[in-house]
Structure formats: structure tokens, C-alpha cells
N, C-alpha and C positions, 0 to 999 in steps of 0.2 A: 737214390738221392732225390730229395724233394725239389720240385720247381718252386723257387721263391719269387713271389709276385711283388713287384714294386710299383706297378702302374705305368712303368716307363720303358721296359726293355724286353717284353715278351716277344719271342720270334716264332717262326713257323715250326722249327724243329721242336721247341718245347711245347708248343700248342699240340702238335701231333702226339708227343710223348704222353700228355695228360688225356687228350680227347680220345685217342685211339688205343693207347697202350696203358692207360690207368696209372700213370705216374702220380705220386703223392704231391700235395700242394701245401705251401705255407705262405704266410704274409710277412713281409719285411717289417722291421721295427719302424723304419721311416714312414712306411705306408700306414701302419697302425696309428702313429702319431697324427698324421694328416687326417685320417678318418675321424679320430676323436676330436680334433680341433674343429673340423667342419660341423660335427654334431653340436658342439657348444655354440657355434654361430646360430644354428637353427633354434636352439633353446632360447637364446637371447632375443631372437626375432619374435618368437611366440610371446615371450614375457613382455616385450615392448608394446604389444597390441597392434603392431603394423600389419596391414594387409599385404601379403606377398603371394604371388601366383605359385601354386603347387604346394604351398605350406598350409594356407588357410583359405583357399578358394576352390571353386569347382575347376573343371578341366575342359580344354578345348574351347568351344563356343560358350561354355558355362563358366569361363574364367572370371566373369564379372560378378559371380555369386559368392559372397563372403560366407565362410563357415565358422560357426561359433567354436570356442575352445573345447567345449565338452563333446563336440562331434568329430574332432580331428582323427581319432583312431577309427571311428566308424567310416569316415570318408575314405581312408586308405583301403580298408577291407572291401568297401563297396566298389572302389575303383577296380580292384583285382577281379571281383566276381562279375561285374558288368562287362569287363573287357575280355573275359575268357570265352571267346566266341569262335575259337578255331574249329575247323572241320578237316575231314580227310584222314588218310592213314597217318599214324604217328611218325614223327621224325626218327631217324636212327638214333640209337643210344649215344653213338660217338658225336653226332651233331649236337645233341642236347648237352652232353658233358662239355663239349667245346663252348657252347653258349654260356654255361655256368662259369666256366673258367674266364671267359672274356668279360662277363658281367662283373665278376669279382675284381678283375684287373682294372676295369674302368672305375669301379667304386673306390679302389685303392688309391686313385689319384687324389682323392680328398676334396672333390667339388660337388659331392652329392648330398652330404648331410645325413647319411644313414648311420645307424648305430653299428658298432663293431660286432655285436652279438649276431646281427643279421648276416653279416659277411661271413662270420665264423660258421654259421649254420650251412651256408652254401659250400664252404670249404669242406665241411664234414660230409656233405653229399658226395663230393668228388672223392674224398679219401676212403669213404665206406662203400663207394660205388653204388650209390642210390641215385637213380636217374628218373626224373619226372617223365611221365607220358605226355607228350606235347603234340597236338595235331599239327600237320604240316602246312595247312592252308589257312589263310585269313589275314595275312599281313599286307598292308599297303606300302610298307617300307618307308614311311615318313611319320613323324611322331614316334619313330622307332618301330620295332616289331611288337606292337602293343598286344595283339591277341595271343600269339604263342608265348611271349614272355609272361603274360598274365597266368597262363596255365602253369608255367614253370614256377612262378612266385607263389601261387596259391598252395602249393605243396608245403611251403614253409609253415603254413598255418594248419597243416594236417589234412588239407583237402586233397581230393583227386587220387590219382594212382601213380605208382612208380614202378620201374623195373629194378628188381633186387634179387640177387642170387638166381639168375636165369628164369625168374617168374615175374608176372605182372600182378602186383598186389596193392592193397590200399596203403596209402602213405603212412598212416599211423602204425600199421603192422610192421613196415620196414624200419621205421624209426625205433619202435620198441625193441626190435631184434638186435639193434646195436647200442641200446641204452640212451637214445636221444628222445627228446620230447619236441612237439611242435612249438613254435614261438607262441607266446600268450596272445600277442597281437602286434600290429604295426603302428608305429607312432608317426607324427607329422612328417610328410615328405617321403616316407620310406616306400610306400606302394608305388608312387610315381618314379622314384629312383630305381626301382627294380624292373620297370617295364619300358622306360623311356630310353631306348637305345637300339643299336643296329646289330645286336649280338647274334640273333638267329641267322640273319643273312650272312653275316661275316663268318660264322662257324661253318655253315653249309658250304659257302664259297671257298673257305680256307682248306677244307678237306678236299674239295675238287681241284684247287690249284696244286696242292701237294701231289695228288695222284697224277695230274697233268704233267708236272715236272718229272716224275718217274716215266710217264708215258713217252715224252718227247725223246728221251734217251733210248727207250726201247724202239721207238720209230726209226731212229738212226741205225740201230742194229738190224732191224727188219729190212730197211732200205739197202744196207750194205750186203746182207745175205741175198736179197733179190738181185742186186747189181751183179753179184758173182754168178748167180744161177742163170741170169740172162746175158752173160758175157758182156757186161756193160763197158762203155768206153771211159777209161779213168781220167782222161784229159779234162773232163768237165769239172773235176774237183781240184784242179791245179791251183795252187795258192795265188798265182799271178792273176788268174781270172777273177778271183774274189777280192783281191787287193784293190782293184779299180772300181769296185762297187762296194764300198767298205761298211756295209751294215754288219753290226757286231754278230748278230745271230747267224747270218749267212756265212760269215768267215768261220765261226765256231763249228757250224754244221759240216762245212767242207773239211775242216781239220779233223773232226770226228770220223768222217767217212775215210779219209786218208789213213788215219791211225787204225781203224777197224780192218781195212783191207790191205794194210802194209804187207808186202811180200806175196800178195795173192797172184796165182798163176791163171786165174779165171778171167781177170779183167783184160780188156782188149785195147787196141789202138785204132784210131780212125781209119776206116777202109779195110780193116782186117776181116770184119764180118759185115759192117755197114758203115756209112760215113758219119751218121749221127744217131744218137738214141732218141727215143720218144721222151716227151717232157717229164713223165713221171719218174724217169731215171735221170735225165740230163739236168732237170731243174730241181732236183731233190733238195739241194742246199738252199736254193732261193726260197722254196716253199716252207721247208722245215725251219729255215732261219727266220722267216717272218713270224712264224708262230713262236719260236724261241724268244725273240725280242718282246713279243706281246706278253708271254708268260712272265718275263722278268718285270715288266711294268705292273702286271696284276699282283705279283707277289709283293712288290714294294707298296702298292696301295693297301693290300690286306694287312701287312705288318704295321703300317702307319695307323690303320684303324684299330688294331689290337691294343694300342697304347693311347687311345683317344678318350676324352670325356665326352659322352654322347647323350647325356640326359639334359633336362630342361625343367626349371632354371638351374643355372650353375651358381654355386655359392662360393664367392671369393673371400668374403668377410661378412660380419653381421650387418655391415652397411652397404655391401656391394653384392646384390643378388640380381643376376642378369638373365633375362629370357632371350634365347637365341634359337638357332635351328640346327645344332650339331647332331640332332637325331635324324636328320634327313639323309636317306641312304643313297643319294645320287652318285657320289664318288664310287661306291661299290656297285651300284646298278650298272653303270657304264662299263666298269671293269669286268663284271661277270657276263655281261652281254658280249664283250670282247673275248672273254674266255670261251664262250660258246662257239664263236666263229673260228678262233684260232685252233681249237681242238677238233672241230668238225673238219677243218681243212687237212689236218693230219690224217684223219680217217679217209677223206676223199682221195688223196693221192695214194694212200696205202691200198685202197680198193682197186685203183687203176693198175698198180704194180701187180696185185694179185690176179687181175684179169689177164695181164700179159703172161703171167706164169702158167695159167691153165689153158690159154687160147693157142691152139696149134699154128695159127697164122701169125702169131706174134712172139712165140717163145723160143725161137732159134733152135728148132729140132727136138724139143722135148715132146714126150707123148701127150696126146690130147687129154686134158684134165688130170695130168700127172699120175697116170695109172698104166700099168703094163698092158692090160687087155681092155682098152676102152670099148664100150658097147656092152660087154658082159658086166663090166664095172663102170660106175659113174665117177669114181675117184673124187676129185676135189671140185666137181661141178657145182654142188650145192653149197660148198663152203663159200664160193664166190657169190652165190645167190644171197646167202645170209649177210655177207658183208655189204652187198649192194642194198639190201633192205635197211640195214642199220644206218648207212650214210644217207639214205633217203629220209629216214626218220629224223636224223640229225638236222636236216635242212628245215624241217618244220619247227623243231625245237629251237633253232638258232634265231628265229624271229626275235628282234630285240624287245624285251619287256619294258625297258626304260623309256621308250618313246610314248608309252601310254601314261595317262594320268586321269584319275577320277576324283573330283572334289569331294571332300568329306567334312563331317562336323559342321553342318549348316554353312558351308562355304568358308569357314575359318581356315581349314586345311585344304587349300585350293590347288595345290600341286604336290603330288606324291611320286615316289621313285619306282615303285614296283620292284625294288631291289631283291626281295626275297624270292619272287617269282623268277627273276634272272638267275639267282644262285641255284635254285632247284633245277632250272633248265640246264645250267652249266654242269651240274653234277650228273644229270642223265646223259648228256652228250659225252662227258668224259668216260662214263661207264661203257657206253656204246663203242666209243673209239678204242678203248682198251681191247675190247673183243675183236674189233676189226684188225688192229695191229697183231693180235694173237693169231688170227687167221692167216695173215700174210706170213708171219714167222713159220707157222705150220706148213704152209705151201712151199716156202723157200727151202725148208729142210728136205721136203720130198723131192723138189726139183734138183737140188744138188746131188741127191743120191743117184739120179739118172745120168749125171755128167761123168765123163771119164775122170777117174780119180786124179786130182791135182792138188797142189798146195793151196790151202785157203789162207786168208789174211790173218794177221796176228790176233785181231779181235774176233773176226768171224769164226775162226777155228774154235776159240774158247766158247763162243755162244752156241755154235753147232753141237759141240760135244756135251755142253750142259743141257741143252734142250732135248737132245737125243735120249737123255735119261728120263725125260718127262713124257716123251711121245715116241712111238716106234715108226719105222717105215711102213707105209700102208701098201701091202702087196695086193690084197683083194678088199673089196668094200667092207668097211667096218662102221660101227656107230661112232661118228666123229665128235659128238658133243662132249664126252668126257675129256678128250684130248685138248679141245679148244679151251675147256674150263681150266685144265692144268696150266696151260701157257698163260691164260688170263691171270691166274693166281700168282704166278711168279713175276709177272709184270707189275701187278698192283702192290705186291709185298716189297718190291724192289730187289728181290733175290737175283733175278737175271742180271741186272745192271751191277749189283755188288760183285757177282762172280766175275763178270767181264772186267770190271775196274780193278779187281784184285790182281789181274794179270797184266793189263796194259796201262793202268793208271786211270785217274778220274776223267770221265768224259765231260764235256762242257754243257 
């Protein structure tokens, strides 16, 4: 069933369905009407002879240069060619598909003045799975994602390359294969309408926040399994403790841990083995909870941006065309920098629990490095090394991009967001952190094998049995990479959490 775009109600679930899983797309009748009305406003402005920024002027510092009627189409094509200055490895296909989807949804709001046929060509790209090759670097994140969006938009004219049927081919070749033709040209305002927006940073960041939302539930599962393996004290998750510090994420995390470990015979009471647990166990709810609250804020910011008009100028009527700054990526830059920190912290505390599992001075009687014959075998020693490497890398990546700004366009654009850099950094940290949580899960399974067989919790039992189908007990040293990769895959796909939730109900 196609996702119907109205410009006003796209959410993260439908974004992922289109960007990652190639769901079909269509435009609502109301959106179609708004687009056509806005285009009529542009035509009337041109016919009136009025000089209006973005329609018959230059751009940026050149906005005071009037462009004659016979040069308007050339102006738009020149804009795309001159702005296509991206460098670096191409963005992932899902990130570009997401950007196309978001650009269509923004244009569907009816404030851009673009022709319906241009929007339909973008929708055809999604529905035929034609994905422009877009370099990942080159956006300042204000005036929109100009460089990468220019690369995307140029393919509408048959320029550049696209991914099609698992190959990288010339754009015209892919269009011909599905019976499409390049647009003959772009008319007044259309080039600017295609590149003046935050859709690249929003798409990259939206994919990252979606994966982070899966990750935080997996982090709770990993924490619960480690808590059992380390004979953790259950009192730290008592609802009374969290009710007197009522952060929503903290309360939700503690509730998740209680549900996952309900009925567990591995958890202990104060003084049974020790009086208190280390912070990576005892403060799990406080740390995961803070990240959980942060992710909720980021998701809200992203979904607001999904349904925003972010180009400039905005066309409200033939008499009301307003230049503003909705293309500025600051709301997203701050959110994605926050995403970097929140996700890096999930990995930080996970690696500390992993260290406790493998360290014979901290693991409550488990064998050193979780292997039966340490010395001959290194066991999980280097699993912890790899996790430590990733969390250290995250610390560098977590430096906020949004605190930087470099003036551009001869000082006209004197403050920029660097939001796309923040989004790419967030995506890298989320990927690293998924691997760290996978390593903790792998080690916790191994640790529990060495404990005397007892009853696991309602949720940890489900997770244990599911993950045991993915990875075996490690009796003697083996190549660990494939096992880590398997667990990483079931975290990112959401399969692990879906399996657990099928039994104990939805985690928060």
C-alpha cells in the first residue's frame, strides 16, 4: 500500500518504509491542488514584471542582480550545475531515497511554486527505485543542503549517475529502462525549490534516530542479561527509587529492566554477594533513561522537520512572497549533535558492563575472559578491546558540529549550522554503538552459560534463547567477527526486540 504524501503528516514509520524498504509513494489530491495553485502564483509574478528573489534574480550575494525573462530557465539550470560541488563517498541509497521523499513532501505543502511534473518525476524515482548518486560531503547546512541536493536535482535533467537494479549507471540509461525521459528543462524558481532545504541532513539523521530507537531497547536487553550474569542487585530498579526522581526515560528504563528480569533467580539482594553494584549496573536506568528522553526529543524534532516548508522564498500568494530562513538547519544540527552524545553514552556504559563480564576481579567468579581454559584461549579478551576502540572513536565523533560556523557567499550567509556534518557523525556513532551493544550481548550469553542453571527472567529467557540460535557457546577460541555481525544485524533490523516483545509485550 502506497504512502500518500500530503505535506503535513509524514512520520518516522512511513519514512523508513519508503527510504529503507522501498514502499511506493503517491501525492494526495489536496497536495496536488496546492502545488498547482502555487505555480500559478509564480506565473502571475513573472507576467507582472516584478523583481522577486529566487524567481528572476541571482542567488545569495547575487540576489541584487535582475535576470531577464528569456534567461530564467538558463538561470535554474546554471544554479544546479554551479552548486553540484559535493565530494567524498556517495551517500547510502536509503539516505538519498529518504531525501527525495522529504523534498517531495516539502514541495507538496504548496509554498514552493514548482510544477507538478517535476514532483511527479521525483515520485517516479522512488517508485522505480532510481536513486541519484550524491556525494556525502559539501553541505554547510544553511541555505539548505545546497551541494548534495544539486547533485540529486541534476539527474532530473538527465545529468549524472544513479543506482538502478544494483548497478551504478548513467541517469539517461536508467530512465530509458523504465520508459521515462529527463525533464526538458526547469522553469522559474524550480531549481532553487529543489535545493533550498534541509532534506539531506534530515534523511541521514532520521535513519540514525530510527536505528537508535531500536538500539536503546536492545541496550536494555543487554543490560538485563549482564545484570543476571553478574548477579546484580535488583533493588536498584525498584519503582519507588525512580518515582522520587521522575524523569520519564529513567522510569521507563527501570520498568523495562523489571519486566525483562521478572522471575529471575540470578538477581540478588543487598549483602548477598555485595552491598552495592558498580555504577554500570546500579545506574543503568538513570543512564539509559537520559538517552531515552533525548531520543524522544530528537524524534519529535525530526518529524516536525519532515512536514516543514524549508525553501526560500516562500510563496503564499502572487502578492505575498517572503524571504526568510527556514532552510537553516540549526534545529536539526543541535538535535543530531545531541543524538551523538546520547548514543555514545549507551555504548560507554555497555562497554563498562562488558569489562565487568570479562574481568576476573569484577565478574563474581566467572572464568577470566569468559573461557574455560584461559591462557590457551583468549576468549572474549579482544571483544572488549574492540568495544573499547569503538567507544573511544565515538568520543571524537561526538564533538558538536553545530558550534562551528564559517561565513559564505561573500558574508551574506554569515552563520551556518553544519547540520549535515552532525547528521553524518550521528549515523557513524549509532553504527559503532550497535556493534558495542552486540558485543555485550554476546559476552552476557557466554557468561550465563558458566553460571549454575537457574531460572532467567521472563524477557531475558526469550532473548537468551533467540540469540543462542544466532551464536554458539565459545568453548575454544574461534573467529568472533561473524558472530558479532550476526547480533548486530538482528539489533539493527529490530528482529531481536520484535521477538522479545512478542512474548512480554512492548518495551518502552
